N, C-alpha and C positions, 0 to 999 in steps of 0.2 A: 504494500500500500504506500502510495506516495505521501511523503511528509508535507504538511502545510508550510508554505513559505512565510517566514516571519517578516513583518514589516520592520525595516531598519530604523533604529532609534536615531534621533537627531537632537543636537544640543541647541538648535536655533529655532526661533519662531518662524512662522510663514512669512511675516513681514521682513524679518532679517534676511531670510533666504532670497526672496525676490529682490530685496534691496541690494544684496551683493551681486546678483546676476545683472541687474540694471546698471550698477556701477561699472562692472567689467565691460559690458557691451558699450556703454557710453565712453569709456576711456580708451577702448581699443581703436586703433587706426592703422593704416598701412604705412609702416615705417620705411623711409627711403634713404636713411643714413644711419649706419650702425657704428658702434665702437668696435675696435679689433679684438677686445678681450673675449676669450672663449668662455662658453657656458660650461660649468662643471657637468661631467657625465651623469652624476646622480640626479641633477636637476632635469636634464633631458629625459632620463628614464622615468622621472616622476610625471613629466608631461605626457609621455607615451602611455603610462599606466592609466592616467586619468582619461585620456582620449579614447582608450580602448573600450570604455563603457558606452561608446556611441551606439545608438540603435541602428539596425540594418535589417533589410528584408530577409525573413527566415533566419535571422541571426547569422547570416553568411559571413559577415565581417570581411568583406573582400579586399580591404586596403592592405597594402604592403608599403612599408616606409623605409626608404634608403636614405641615410643621413651621411653626408660627406663633411668632414672637418679637416682642419690642418692641411697637410700636404696634399691629401686626396681631394679636398675641396679646391685647392689652388690648381691642380691639374685639370679638374673638371671645368673650372672657371675659364682657364685659358682656352680649352678646347671649344666650349660652347660660345664664348665671346668671338673667337676667330670665325666660327661658322656664321654666326649672326651678323657680324660686321662685313662679311664677304659679299652679302647681298644675294646669296644663292637661294635656291628654292627651299621653302619650308615644308616640313612634313609632320603632321599631327596624327595621333591615333584616333582622335574623335573629330567630328566635323565642327569647325569653328562657326560663330555666328555669320550668317550670310550678309546681314546688314543691320544697322541700328536705325529705327524709325520712330517718329513721334516723340513721346516723352522719354523713351529710352535713349534716343539721340541727344535730347536736351540734357539729360543727366550725365551722359558721357562727356559732352562738351563742357558742362559746368565743372566737372571734376578735372578735366584736362587743363582748362584755363586757370583754375585755382593753382594747379601745380606750376604752370608756366609763369603765371604772375608772381608767385612766391619766389621763383628762381630768377625773375627779371628777364625772362625770355620774351621778346616782342611777339605779338600776335602775327601769325603768318610766316614766321621764321622756320620753315620746314627742316632746314639743316640742323637747327638747334633742337627741334622736336625729335628728330631721328637720333641725335647724339644722346639726348636724355633717355630715350627708349632703350638704347643699348645698355644703359646702366642696369637694366634687368639682368643682363648676362655677366655683370660684375657682382651680382647679388647685393647691390647697394652697399658693399663693404661688409656684409654680414660674415661672421666667422663660421656659420653653419648653413647648409642648405639641405632641405629634405625633398626627396622626390616621392610623390604619392602615385602608386600604380595599382591597377586592379586586374582582374582576370577577364580575358576576352569573352568567355562563355556567358558572363552576366551582363554584357553589353552596357547600355546607357544606365540601367538601374544599379549596376555595380558602381558606376561613376557617381551617381546620385548619392549612394551610401558614402562614398569617399568624400563627397562635398560636405556631408554632415560631420565626418571625421575631421576634416580640415577646420571647420568652425570650432569644434571642441578643442582641437589642438591649440588654436590661437587663443581661446579663452583661458585654457590652462596655463599657457605661456604668460598671458597678461597677468593672471593671478600670482604668478611667481616672479613678477617684475621684469619680464622680457618683452621685446618687441618682435613683431612678425609682419610679413607681407606675403599674401598668397599670389602666386605668379602663373597664370595661364601661358604667359610668354614662353616659359621654359618648355612647355609641352609642344610648342610649335617646332621644336627640334627633337622630336621623340626618336627619330632615327639615330641621331648621334647619341642620345641617352641610352638607347638599347645597345649600341655598339660599345660605348664607353664602360657601361656597368654590366655588360653581358646579360641583359635581361632576356628571358625566354620569349619565343614567338607568341606565347599565349598571354603575355602581359601587355597591358595598355596603360600608357602614361597619362595621368589625369592632370596633374599640375605640380608645381614646386612650392615650397615655403622657405623663404630665407628668414633666418631668425638669429637673435642675439640681444645684446643690450643696446637700446636706442641711444643715438647721439642727440640728446635733448637740446644741445646748443646749436645744432644745425638748422638753418632757416627752413629747409625742406620739410622738416617735421613740425612746423608751426601752424599749419592750416588743417581744417577738418571739413570733410564733405558733409553735405546735408542729407536728410532722410525724408522720404515721403511720409505723409500722415496716414493714419489707419483708414480714413475715408477714401484715400486714393488707392488703397490696395486690397481692401476687404469688402465683401458683399454679404450681407446677412439676409437669409431667406427664412422667414418665420411661418409662412402659411403655404 
């Protein structure tokens, strides 16, 4: 006979728990300048342990996480930066957005112009835009980069589960005083990632996460993107 599952005890009230979550979500942002100081291995393992509680379809837990640090990160950085800056064809394991339309385009532009204005890049300076985009492949100076990959057999739903994992990874890192930036840009070079890390043909690269201690003195980390309101994103059907 199966034993009843006991409800875990908590030291915190409902108000305290939602308050902590709201604070973490409010404080988290995409860090684009990191300090070179490495994160202790035990801290990284703590993040991974917390993120492993992510819900997934049929509890499949399809994510695999490859974390490059130190000399290994530097070799990877040089390789992917060289490919990205060469202007060669990009290769992703998943189809990228065909185009941004309407409010989605508006939000994308707002975010981009906030970044460029903060860095003093004139509007329309495409060469400067491209140079800043290449900083993705320097991992914005982060001492660590994680590559999140899933299994081919689970298709897009495996990737969706990985997306939930990425969100929890970032919140756990935020709670431990670290900064993160999720990077679909790295997945544009999945072919190189497969070759560099010898990933099997059954693996699909979802994204990367550069992480470490944020450089809070750098101006690029001074702005914050806006968020749509509940009325813009939710529809209630009562009858």
